[in-house]
C-alpha positions as CSV (number, residue, x, y, z in Angstrom):
1,X,41.7,7.2,25.6
2,X,38.1,5.6,26.6
3,X,37.6,4.6,30.3
4,X,35.1,2.2,31.5
5,X,35.1,0.9,35.0
6,X,33.5,-2.0,37.1
7,X,34.0,-5.1,38.8
8,X,33.7,-8.8,37.8
9,X,33.7,-11.7,40.1
10,X,32.2,-15.1,40.0
11,X,30.6,-15.4,43.2
12,X,30.4,-13.6,46.5
13,X,33.1,-15.7,48.3
14,X,35.9,-14.9,45.8
15,X,35.6,-11.3,44.9
16,X,38.3,-10.4,42.4
17,X,38.8,-6.6,41.4
18,X,41.1,-5.8,38.6
19,X,41.6,-3.7,35.8
20,X,43.0,-4.9,32.7
21,X,44.6,-2.4,29.9
22,X,44.4,-4.2,26.8
23,X,47.7,-2.6,25.5
24,X,50.0,-3.1,28.4
25,X,48.2,-5.7,30.4
26,X,48.8,-3.8,33.5
27,X,46.5,-4.0,36.5
28,X,44.6,-1.0,37.7
29,X,44.0,-0.1,41.3
30,X,40.2,-0.6,42.6
31,X,38.4,2.7,43.1
32,X,37.3,3.3,46.8
33,X,34.1,4.3,45.8
34,X,33.4,1.0,44.0
35,X,34.2,-0.8,47.2
36,X,31.5,0.9,48.8
37,X,29.0,-0.2,46.1
38,X,29.9,-3.6,46.6
39,X,28.5,-3.5,50.1
40,X,25.3,-2.3,49.3
41,X,21.9,-4.2,49.0
42,X,21.3,-6.5,46.2
43,X,19.6,-4.1,43.9
44,X,20.6,-1.3,41.4
45,X,21.2,2.1,42.7
46,X,22.4,5.6,41.1
47,X,25.8,6.3,42.7
48,X,25.6,9.2,45.2
49,X,27.3,12.5,43.9
50,X,25.4,13.1,40.7
51,X,27.6,11.4,38.4
52,X,25.8,9.7,35.6
53,X,27.4,6.4,35.7
54,X,25.3,3.5,37.0
55,X,26.3,0.9,39.6
56,X,24.5,-2.2,39.8
57,X,24.4,-5.4,41.8
58,X,22.4,-8.4,40.9
59,X,22.0,-11.8,42.6
60,X,25.5,-12.4,41.1
61,X,26.6,-8.7,41.9
62,X,28.7,-7.6,39.0
63,X,30.0,-4.2,37.5
64,X,31.6,-3.8,34.0
65,X,35.4,-4.8,34.0
66,X,37.8,-1.8,34.6
67,X,39.5,-1.3,31.5
68,X,41.5,1.4,29.7
69,X,41.0,1.1,25.7
70,X,41.6,3.0,22.8
71,X,38.9,3.5,20.2
72,X,39.0,1.1,17.3
73,X,39.0,2.6,13.7
74,X,35.5,1.9,13.2
75,X,34.7,3.9,16.4
76,X,36.9,6.8,15.3
77,X,34.9,6.5,12.0
78,X,31.6,6.5,13.8
79,X,32.6,9.3,16.1
80,X,33.6,11.5,12.9
81,X,30.3,11.0,11.1
82,X,28.3,12.1,14.3
83,X,30.1,15.0,15.1
84,X,28.9,17.1,12.4
85,X,25.6,16.1,12.6
86,X,25.1,16.2,16.4
87,X,21.6,17.5,17.3
88,X,21.1,20.2,19.7
89,X,20.9,19.2,23.3
90,X,23.1,16.1,22.7
91,X,26.4,15.2,23.8
92,X,28.6,12.4,22.5
93,X,29.6,9.7,24.8
94,X,32.9,7.9,25.0
95,X,32.1,5.0,22.6
96,X,30.4,6.7,19.8
97,X,26.9,7.0,21.8
98,X,24.5,9.9,21.8
99,X,23.1,11.1,25.2
100,X,20.0,13.1,25.2
101,X,19.1,15.6,27.5
102,X,17.7,13.5,30.0
103,X,20.9,11.4,29.9
104,X,19.5,8.4,28.3
105,X,21.9,6.9,25.8
106,X,20.8,6.8,22.0
107,X,22.8,4.6,19.7
108,X,24.5,6.4,16.8
109,X,23.9,3.4,15.0
110,X,23.6,-0.3,15.7
111,X,27.3,-1.1,15.7
112,X,27.9,1.4,18.5
113,X,25.6,-0.5,20.9
114,X,27.5,-2.1,23.9
115,X,25.7,-4.9,26.0
116,X,27.5,-3.5,29.0
117,X,25.6,-0.2,28.5
118,X,22.4,-2.1,28.6
119,X,20.3,-3.1,31.9
120,X,18.1,-5.9,31.4
121,X,15.4,-7.3,33.5
122,X,14.6,-11.0,33.1
123,X,11.0,-12.3,34.1
124,X,10.8,-16.0,33.8
125,X,10.2,-19.0,35.9
126,X,12.9,-20.4,38.1
127,X,14.2,-23.4,35.6
128,X,14.8,-21.0,33.1
129,X,16.1,-17.8,34.8
130,X,19.6,-19.5,35.7
131,X,20.2,-20.7,32.0
132,X,19.0,-17.1,30.5
133,X,21.1,-15.2,33.0
134,X,24.2,-17.1,32.4
135,X,23.8,-16.2,28.7
136,X,23.3,-12.7,29.4
137,X,26.4,-12.4,31.7
138,X,28.3,-14.3,29.1
139,X,27.2,-11.5,26.6
140,X,28.4,-8.8,28.8
141,X,24.8,-7.6,29.7
142,X,23.9,-6.1,33.0
143,X,20.9,-7.9,34.4
144,X,18.3,-8.6,37.3
145,X,16.3,-11.5,37.5
146,X,12.7,-12.2,38.8
147,X,10.1,-14.8,39.1
148,X,7.0,-12.8,39.6
149,X,5.3,-9.9,37.9
150,X,5.1,-8.2,41.3
151,X,8.7,-8.5,41.8
152,X,9.3,-7.2,38.3
153,X,7.1,-4.2,38.5
154,X,8.8,-3.2,41.7
155,X,12.3,-3.3,40.1
156,X,10.8,-1.4,37.0
157,X,9.8,1.4,39.7
158,X,13.2,1.6,41.2
159,X,15.8,0.8,38.4
160,X,17.0,2.2,35.0
161,X,15.9,-0.7,32.6
162,X,16.4,-0.6,29.1
163,X,15.1,-3.8,28.1
164,X,12.7,-6.3,29.7
165,X,13.0,-9.9,28.6
166,X,9.7,-11.8,29.7
167,X,8.3,-15.2,29.2
168,X,4.7,-15.0,27.6
169,X,3.2,-17.1,30.2
170,X,4.0,-14.0,32.6
171,X,3.3,-11.1,30.1
172,X,0.1,-9.0,30.7
173,X,-1.1,-5.5,30.0
174,X,-0.5,-4.5,33.7
175,X,2.9,-5.4,33.4
176,X,3.2,-3.5,30.1
177,X,1.3,-0.6,31.6
178,X,3.9,-0.5,34.2
179,X,6.8,-0.6,31.9
180,X,5.5,2.4,30.0
181,X,4.6,4.5,33.0
182,X,7.9,3.8,34.7
183,X,10.3,3.7,31.7
184,X,8.7,4.8,28.4
185,X,11.8,4.1,26.5
186,X,12.2,0.6,27.7
187,X,11.8,-2.1,25.1
188,X,9.8,-5.2,25.7
189,X,11.1,-8.7,24.3
190,X,8.7,-11.8,24.6
191,X,10.0,-15.3,25.0
192,X,8.3,-18.6,24.5
193,X,8.3,-21.8,22.9
194,X,7.0,-22.3,19.3
195,X,3.8,-23.8,20.9
196,X,2.8,-20.6,22.3
197,X,2.9,-18.8,19.0
198,X,-0.4,-17.5,19.4
199,X,0.2,-16.0,22.9
200,X,3.3,-14.4,21.5
201,X,1.2,-12.9,18.8
202,X,-1.2,-11.6,21.1
203,X,1.7,-9.9,23.3
204,X,3.1,-8.3,20.3
205,X,-0.3,-6.7,19.3
206,X,-0.8,-5.4,22.9
207,X,2.5,-3.5,22.3
208,X,5.5,-5.8,22.9
209,X,8.5,-4.7,20.9
210,X,10.1,-8.0,20.0
211,X,10.0,-11.6,20.4
212,X,12.4,-14.5,20.8
213,X,11.5,-18.3,20.7
214,X,13.2,-20.8,23.1
215,X,15.3,-22.5,23.6
216,X,17.3,-18.9,23.7
217,X,20.6,-18.8,22.0
218,X,23.5,-16.7,22.6
219,X,23.4,-15.2,19.1
220,X,20.0,-14.0,19.6
221,X,20.5,-12.3,22.8
222,X,23.3,-10.5,21.2
223,X,20.9,-8.6,19.2
224,X,19.0,-7.1,21.9
225,X,20.7,-3.9,21.5
226,X,19.2,-3.7,18.1
227,X,15.8,-4.0,19.8
228,X,16.7,-1.2,22.2
229,X,18.1,1.1,19.3
230,X,14.8,0.7,17.5
231,X,12.7,1.6,20.6
232,X,14.7,4.5,21.4
233,X,14.4,5.7,17.5
234,X,10.7,5.1,17.7
235,X,10.5,7.4,20.8
236,X,12.6,9.9,19.2
237,X,10.3,10.1,16.2
238,X,7.2,10.1,18.3
239,X,8.6,12.9,20.1
240,X,9.4,14.9,17.0
241,X,6.0,14.4,15.3
242,X,4.3,15.5,18.7
243,X,6.3,18.7,18.5
244,X,5.4,18.9,14.8
245,X,1.6,18.5,15.5
246,X,1.8,20.9,18.3
247,X,3.4,23.6,16.4
248,X,1.1,23.0,13.5
249,X,-2.0,23.2,15.8
250,X,-0.8,26.3,17.1
251,X,-0.2,27.6,13.7
252,X,-3.6,26.9,12.5
253,X,-5.1,28.5,15.7
254,X,-3.2,31.7,14.8
255,X,-4.1,31.1,11.2
256,X,-8.0,30.8,12.0
257,X,-7.9,33.7,14.5
258,X,-6.3,36.0,11.9
259,X,-8.9,34.8,9.4
260,X,-12.0,35.7,11.6
261,X,-10.4,38.9,12.5
262,X,-10.0,39.7,9.0
263,X,-13.6,38.5,8.1
264,X,-15.0,40.6,10.9
265,X,-13.4,43.7,9.5
266,X,-14.5,42.9,6.0
267,X,-18.0,42.0,7.0
268,X,-18.2,45.2,9.1
269,X,-17.2,47.4,6.1
270,X,-19.6,45.5,3.7
271,X,-22.6,46.1,6.3
272,X,-21.6,50.1,6.4
273,X,-21.8,50.0,2.7
274,X,-25.6,48.1,2.7
275,X,-26.8,50.4,5.1
276,X,-25.6,53.7,3.4
277,X,-26.0,52.8,0.0
278,X,-29.8,53.0,-0.3
279,X,-29.7,56.6,1.1
280,X,-27.0,57.4,-1.4
281,X,-28.8,56.1,-4.2
282,X,-32.2,57.8,-3.3
283,X,-30.4,61.2,-3.6
284,X,-27.8,60.1,-6.4
285,X,-27.8,61.6,-9.9
286,X,-26.6,59.5,-13.0
287,X,-23.0,60.6,-12.4
288,X,-22.8,59.4,-8.6
289,X,-24.9,56.2,-9.5
290,X,-22.2,55.6,-12.2
291,X,-19.3,56.0,-9.7
292,X,-21.0,53.7,-7.2
293,X,-21.5,51.1,-9.6
294,X,-17.7,51.2,-10.6
295,X,-16.7,51.0,-6.9
296,X,-19.0,47.8,-6.6
297,X,-17.9,46.2,-9.8
298,X,-14.1,46.8,-8.7
299,X,-14.9,45.3,-5.2
300,X,-16.6,42.3,-6.9
301,X,-13.4,41.6,-8.8
302,X,-11.6,41.2,-5.7
303,X,-11.4,37.7,-4.2
304,X,-11.4,38.9,-0.5
305,X,-14.5,41.2,-0.6
306,X,-16.6,39.6,-3.5
307,X,-18.2,36.6,-1.3
308,X,-19.3,39.1,1.3
309,X,-20.5,41.6,-1.3
310,X,-22.5,38.9,-3.0
311,X,-24.2,38.1,0.0
312,X,-25.0,41.6,0.9
313,X,-26.5,42.2,-2.6
314,X,-28.7,38.9,-2.3
315,X,-30.0,39.4,1.1
316,X,-30.2,43.2,1.9
317,X,-33.5,45.0,2.1
318,X,-33.3,47.3,-1.1
319,X,-36.1,49.3,-2.9
320,X,-37.3,47.8,-6.3
321,X,-35.7,50.8,-7.7
322,X,-32.1,50.0,-6.2
323,X,-32.6,46.2,-7.2
324,X,-33.4,47.3,-10.9
325,X,-30.3,49.5,-11.0
326,X,-28.1,46.5,-9.6
327,X,-29.9,44.1,-12.1
328,X,-29.0,46.4,-15.0
329,X,-25.6,46.8,-13.9
330,X,-25.1,43.1,-13.9
331,X,-24.6,43.0,-9.9
332,X,-27.5,40.5,-9.6
333,X,-28.1,37.3,-11.4
334,X,-30.8,37.8,-14.4
335,X,-32.4,34.4,-13.9
336,X,-33.4,35.3,-10.4
337,X,-36.7,37.3,-10.2
338,X,-36.0,40.6,-8.7
339,X,-39.4,40.7,-7.0
340,X,-38.9,37.2,-5.3
341,X,-35.0,37.3,-4.8
342,X,-35.6,38.1,-0.9
343,X,-38.0,36.0,1.4
344,X,-38.7,36.8,4.8
345,X,-37.6,34.1,7.4
346,X,-41.5,33.5,8.0
347,X,-41.8,32.5,4.3
348,X,-38.9,30.1,4.7
349,X,-40.3,28.7,7.7
350,X,-43.7,28.2,5.9
351,X,-42.1,26.5,3.0
352,X,-40.3,24.1,5.2
353,X,-43.2,22.9,6.9
354,X,-44.6,21.9,3.6
355,X,-41.4,20.1,3.1
356,X,-41.8,18.1,6.3
357,X,-45.0,16.6,4.9
358,X,-44.7,13.1,3.6
359,X,-47.4,14.1,1.1
360,X,-45.8,16.8,-0.5
361,X,-45.8,16.2,-4.3
362,X,-42.9,17.8,-6.3
363,X,-44.6,16.8,-9.6
364,X,-47.3,19.1,-8.9
365,X,-45.0,22.1,-8.7
366,X,-42.8,24.2,-11.1
367,X,-39.0,23.9,-11.2
368,X,-38.9,27.6,-10.4
369,X,-40.9,26.9,-7.3
370,X,-38.8,23.9,-6.3
371,X,-35.6,26.1,-6.6
372,X,-37.2,28.3,-3.8
373,X,-38.1,25.1,-1.8
374,X,-34.7,23.9,-1.7
375,X,-33.2,27.2,-0.4
376,X,-35.9,26.8,2.4
377,X,-34.4,23.3,3.0
378,X,-30.9,24.4,3.2
379,X,-31.7,27.4,5.3
380,X,-32.9,24.9,7.9
381,X,-30.3,23.6,10.6
382,X,-28.8,27.2,10.2
383,X,-26.7,25.7,7.6
384,X,-26.4,28.9,5.0
385,X,-25.2,31.0,8.2
386,X,-23.0,28.0,9.7
387,X,-21.0,27.7,6.5
388,X,-21.1,31.4,5.3
389,X,-22.6,30.4,2.1
390,X,-23.2,33.4,-0.1
391,X,-26.9,33.3,-1.4
392,X,-25.9,34.6,-4.7
393,X,-23.5,31.7,-5.3
394,X,-26.0,29.2,-3.8
395,X,-28.8,30.3,-6.1
396,X,-26.2,30.2,-9.0
397,X,-25.5,26.6,-8.0
398,X,-29.1,25.7,-8.1
399,X,-29.7,27.2,-11.5
400,X,-26.6,25.3,-12.9
401,X,-27.8,22.0,-11.3
402,X,-31.2,22.4,-12.7
403,X,-29.9,23.1,-16.3
404,X,-27.7,20.0,-16.3
405,X,-30.6,17.6,-15.6
406,X,-32.2,16.5,-18.9
407,X,-35.9,17.6,-19.7
408,X,-35.9,15.1,-22.4
409,X,-36.3,11.8,-20.4
410,X,-39.3,10.7,-18.3
411,X,-37.7,10.0,-14.7
412,X,-34.0,11.0,-14.2
413,X,-35.0,14.9,-14.0
414,X,-34.7,17.8,-11.8
415,X,-38.0,17.0,-10.4
416,X,-36.7,13.6,-9.2
417,X,-33.5,15.1,-7.8
418,X,-35.7,17.6,-5.7
419,X,-37.9,14.5,-4.6
420,X,-34.9,12.6,-3.3
421,X,-33.6,15.7,-1.6
422,X,-36.8,16.4,0.0
423,X,-37.1,12.9,1.2
424,X,-33.8,13.0,2.7
425,X,-34.7,16.1,4.4
426,X,-37.8,14.2,5.9
427,X,-35.7,11.5,7.1
428,X,-33.5,14.2,8.9
429,X,-36.5,16.0,10.5
430,X,-39.4,13.6,10.8
431,X,-37.1,10.5,11.2
432,X,-34.8,12.3,13.6
433,X,-31.9,11.3,11.9
434,X,-30.3,15.0,12.1
435,X,-29.7,14.0,15.8
436,X,-27.2,11.5,14.8
437,X,-25.1,13.7,12.2
438,X,-23.2,16.8,12.3
439,X,-23.7,20.0,10.5
440,X,-21.3,19.0,7.9
441,X,-23.0,15.6,7.4
442,X,-26.5,17.3,7.1
443,X,-25.3,19.6,4.4
444,X,-23.1,17.1,2.5
445,X,-26.1,14.6,2.4
446,X,-28.6,17.3,1.2
447,X,-26.3,18.5,-1.6
448,X,-25.7,14.9,-2.6
449,X,-29.3,14.5,-3.0
450,X,-29.3,17.2,-5.6
451,X,-26.3,15.9,-7.2
452,X,-26.9,12.3,-7.5
453,X,-28.2,11.7,-10.8
454,X,-26.7,14.9,-12.5
455,X,-26.5,14.8,-16.3
456,X,-28.4,11.4,-16.4
457,X,-29.1,10.3,-20.0
458,X,-32.0,7.8,-19.4
459,X,-30.1,4.6,-19.8
460,X,-28.6,2.6,-17.2
461,X,-25.0,1.1,-16.2
462,X,-25.4,-1.9,-18.0
463,X,-26.2,-0.3,-21.2
464,X,-23.1,1.9,-21.0
465,X,-20.9,-1.1,-20.0
466,X,-22.4,-3.3,-22.8
467,X,-21.9,-0.5,-25.4
468,X,-18.4,0.3,-24.5
469,X,-19.7,4.0,-24.0
470,X,-17.4,7.0,-23.5
471,X,-18.5,6.9,-20.0
472,X,-17.9,3.3,-19.2
473,X,-14.5,3.5,-20.8
474,X,-13.6,6.6,-18.8
475,X,-14.8,4.9,-15.6
476,X,-13.7,1.3,-16.1
477,X,-17.1,-0.2,-16.1
478,X,-17.3,0.5,-12.3
479,X,-20.4,2.6,-11.1
480,X,-20.3,4.4,-14.4
481,X,-23.1,6.8,-14.0
482,X,-22.6,7.4,-10.4
483,X,-18.9,8.5,-11.0
484,X,-20.3,10.7,-13.8
485,X,-22.8,12.3,-11.5
486,X,-19.8,13.2,-8.9
487,X,-17.5,14.5,-11.5
488,X,-19.9,16.7,-13.1
489,X,-21.4,18.1,-9.8
490,X,-18.0,18.9,-8.6
491,X,-17.0,20.5,-11.9
492,X,-20.3,23.1,-11.4
493,X,-19.1,23.5,-8.0
494,X,-15.5,24.5,-8.8
495,X,-16.8,27.3,-10.9
496,X,-16.2,30.9,-9.0
497,X,-19.6,31.9,-9.3
498,X,-21.1,28.7,-7.9
499,X,-18.2,28.2,-5.1
500,X,-20.3,27.9,-1.9
501,X,-17.7,26.2,0.0
502,X,-15.2,29.0,-0.4
503,X,-15.5,30.0,3.4
504,X,-14.9,26.6,4.8
505,X,-11.7,25.3,5.9
506,X,-9.7,22.7,3.6
507,X,-10.6,19.7,6.2
508,X,-14.3,20.7,6.0
509,X,-14.3,21.0,2.3
510,X,-12.5,17.5,2.3
511,X,-15.0,15.9,4.5
512,X,-17.9,17.3,2.3
513,X,-16.4,16.1,-0.9
514,X,-15.7,12.7,0.6
515,X,-19.4,12.4,2.1
516,X,-20.9,13.4,-1.2
517,X,-18.6,10.9,-3.2
518,X,-19.5,8.0,-0.9
519,X,-23.0,9.1,-0.9
520,X,-23.7,9.0,-4.4
521,X,-21.7,5.8,-5.2
522,X,-23.5,4.1,-2.8
523,X,-26.8,4.7,-5.0
524,X,-25.4,2.2,-7.5
525,X,-27.6,-0.8,-6.9
526,X,-24.4,-3.1,-7.6
527,X,-23.0,-2.0,-4.4
528,X,-26.3,-2.6,-2.6
529,X,-25.2,-5.9,-0.9
530,X,-21.7,-4.7,0.8
531,X,-23.5,-1.3,2.0
532,X,-26.3,-3.4,3.6
533,X,-23.7,-5.7,5.1
534,X,-21.6,-2.7,6.5
535,X,-25.0,-1.3,8.1
536,X,-25.9,-4.3,9.6
537,X,-22.5,-4.3,11.2
538,X,-22.9,-0.6,12.5
539,X,-26.1,-1.9,14.1
540,X,-24.8,-4.9,15.8
541,X,-22.2,-2.8,17.3
542,X,-24.3,0.1,18.1
543,X,-24.4,3.2,16.4
544,X,-22.1,5.9,17.7
545,X,-22.3,9.6,16.5
546,X,-18.6,10.3,17.5
547,X,-17.7,7.4,15.0
548,X,-17.0,9.1,11.7
549,X,-17.6,5.9,9.7
550,X,-20.7,5.2,11.2
551,X,-21.9,8.4,10.4
552,X,-20.6,8.1,6.6
553,X,-22.5,4.8,6.4
554,X,-25.8,6.6,7.8
555,X,-25.5,8.9,5.0
556,X,-25.1,6.4,2.4
557,X,-28.3,4.7,3.8
558,X,-30.1,7.9,3.7
559,X,-29.5,8.6,0.3
560,X,-30.0,5.1,-1.0
561,X,-33.3,5.1,1.3
562,X,-34.4,8.3,-0.5
563,X,-33.5,7.4,-4.1
564,X,-35.9,4.4,-3.7
565,X,-38.5,5.7,-1.5
566,X,-41.2,6.4,-4.4
567,X,-43.1,3.2,-3.5
568,X,-43.6,4.4,0.1
569,X,-45.3,7.7,-1.1
570,X,-49.1,8.3,-1.3
571,X,-50.2,5.8,-4.0
572,X,-51.1,8.2,-6.5
573,X,-47.4,9.9,-6.3
574,X,-46.1,6.0,-6.2
575,X,-48.1,5.3,-9.3
576,X,-46.8,8.3,-11.0
577,X,-43.5,7.8,-10.5
578,X,-43.6,4.0,-11.6
579,X,-45.1,5.0,-14.9
580,X,-42.2,7.3,-15.3
581,X,-39.6,4.6,-14.6
582,X,-41.3,2.2,-16.9
583,X,-41.5,4.9,-19.8
584,X,-37.7,5.3,-19.2
585,X,-37.1,1.7,-19.2
586,X,-39.0,1.0,-22.4
587,X,-37.1,3.8,-24.3
588,X,-33.8,1.9,-23.2
589,X,-35.3,-1.4,-24.4
590,X,-36.2,0.2,-27.8
591,X,-32.7,1.3,-28.1
592,X,-31.6,-2.1,-27.3
593,X,-33.8,-3.5,-29.8
594,X,-32.6,-1.2,-32.5
595,X,-29.1,-2.2,-31.8
596,X,-30.0,-5.8,-31.7
597,X,-29.0,-6.2,-28.1
598,X,-30.8,-8.5,-25.7
599,X,-33.6,-6.2,-24.3
600,X,-33.0,-5.7,-20.4
601,X,-35.5,-7.2,-18.0
602,X,-38.9,-4.9,-17.6
603,X,-37.7,-2.9,-20.8
604,X,-39.7,-4.7,-23.3
605,X,-42.9,-2.7,-24.1
606,X,-44.4,-5.5,-25.6
607,X,-44.4,-7.3,-22.1
608,X,-45.6,-4.7,-19.8
609,X,-45.3,-5.7,-16.1
610,X,-45.7,-2.6,-14.0
611,X,-47.4,-4.5,-11.1
612,X,-44.9,-7.3,-11.2
613,X,-41.8,-4.9,-11.4
614,X,-43.2,-2.6,-8.4
615,X,-44.0,-5.7,-6.3
616,X,-40.5,-7.1,-6.9
617,X,-39.1,-3.7,-6.1
618,X,-40.7,-3.4,-2.8
619,X,-40.1,-6.8,-1.5
620,X,-36.3,-7.0,-2.3
621,X,-35.0,-3.5,-2.1
622,X,-37.3,-1.1,-0.4
623,X,-38.8,-3.1,2.4
624,X,-35.5,-4.5,3.9
625,X,-33.6,-1.4,3.5
626,X,-36.2,0.8,5.1
627,X,-36.6,-1.5,7.7
628,X,-32.9,-1.6,8.8
629,X,-33.2,2.1,8.8
630,X,-36.1,1.9,11.0
631,X,-34.0,-0.1,13.4
632,X,-32.3,3.0,14.0
633,X,-34.8,5.6,13.4
634,X,-38.2,4.4,14.7
635,X,-39.9,7.5,13.8
636,X,-40.0,6.3,10.3
637,X,-42.8,3.7,11.2
638,X,-45.6,5.9,9.0
639,X,-43.5,5.2,5.9
640,X,-43.4,1.5,6.5
641,X,-47.1,1.3,7.0
642,X,-47.8,3.2,3.8
643,X,-45.4,1.0,1.9
644,X,-47.3,-2.0,2.9
645,X,-50.3,-0.5,2.1
646,X,-49.1,0.3,-1.4
647,X,-47.9,-3.0,-2.2
648,X,-51.2,-4.5,-1.5
649,X,-52.8,-2.2,-3.9
650,X,-50.2,-3.3,-6.6
651,X,-51.4,-6.9,-6.3
């Protein structure tokens, strides 16, 4: 048998207490404790004695009718379904409801929600209150009525409210905050006429859970239990997610701690090896040397020791005899000069000083020299140490990137890739952009500069698309070359001997990959308009370093700016690069003519227009982009001055 108790009366002058047994129609006696409750003040209170049953009085004091009822067949089925899957810390109440450890009722399903178990606060004007309260009483809800927010907030602090029914004209964030602070599991339903739809929508966006349009119908109020059920479900899910997140954070912390301890242990072992190896080799005979090389080879095959061993071999101070021995044993890359493999920090510093000069001319240096300059650039900002990058792998990656730039085309070569990377470095240092980015951002944009034209064939996206080339088909005519450069770059990076990201966490690797892809795709001039528009929005709202989207957009702008920066270099360099671009354009124009295609603008060698091409390029692309960069980075003013001077020289 299921017992519910309460009192039902129509007004204060005619109280009628009775219990009706639905089966026998017999009257139950009035509990003495209920008589005492009726004499209390007009507000809701917890009954003394610690019982979970809540007793209430409204302006029309009313408790649930005392009835003794048998469960329906549906309730028995609900109870049976719940019983086997009852979560730990929960108990089943008399009408198939679940009660959590705090005593709050959670519905097993919507059919088991009983209006008499819901406590509703109504906040509305005087004219609507009586009508809404009458319908709620008719639907068997427990309710309290208020005409002001102050009164409602007072009740919320004192009473166990399940649902707030508030007119949109009286709704506000202060009320919502009070609801969330007092009763986090309370649902908020907004009421309002159809002409207040915009206000209702605003309330929902602020955090209200449900809305009902006036005039309110009884059928709509009968569904309020579903709103409460949904809210309780959301709270339950949020709590589970928070617990899961907390557990995952703790697990990650323990894993990171374990990884650091393991790494320290391995690095200590490798340091001992590196300090003792030279003295051992100095006194070793051929047998000892062979045994030592065998041990080192075995360590290199181990995924745990290999990265640390590679870094030790590439950076430790060994004699030329030892280095030659390692080279012959295949422990050092044969493509790296043994005599220049290790450089002092003072050498790196001197090279970085050269890299910070806007007048540095990459075309005057060999590609081997440029590889050394790149290592100096990446050693800045302490990136190599910060990301624990094995130098052997880093050098392998640089060599792979160099080999995958064609030397048979005029412009899109490894030298151009270096020039763009060095220009990015100039913006980061001289332009102070590094102050607005994180270490991961800086590392990503430098690596993106190296990869941004990887594998370029000397023909543009339009040619690929018009000829239905395999690349155009692969990338669906969308940023064809840029997608290819990204794909090839990450293919090279994925090779074990080139994997410089192995010591980074999954999240760090994911961030770097995302930055590089977004940065390289931004160099497609077809995306110029949307990216410039987004950058303008960033500037209008005010750049914020803590905003990941702002930093990502800045990375795109740095790479775009560096990619088209040639016209702002010293004029002899600017002219050199312009001539190389024209040569590559003419080669594509010749190919288009051979295929009986329309020759693209500025690609017809019979109509040489290098001055016109450069002035248009400066006016429509370079100047606007760099001007917008200078809004955030005023230290780039010298570039803007030279750009204007060079434009005048082209006229």
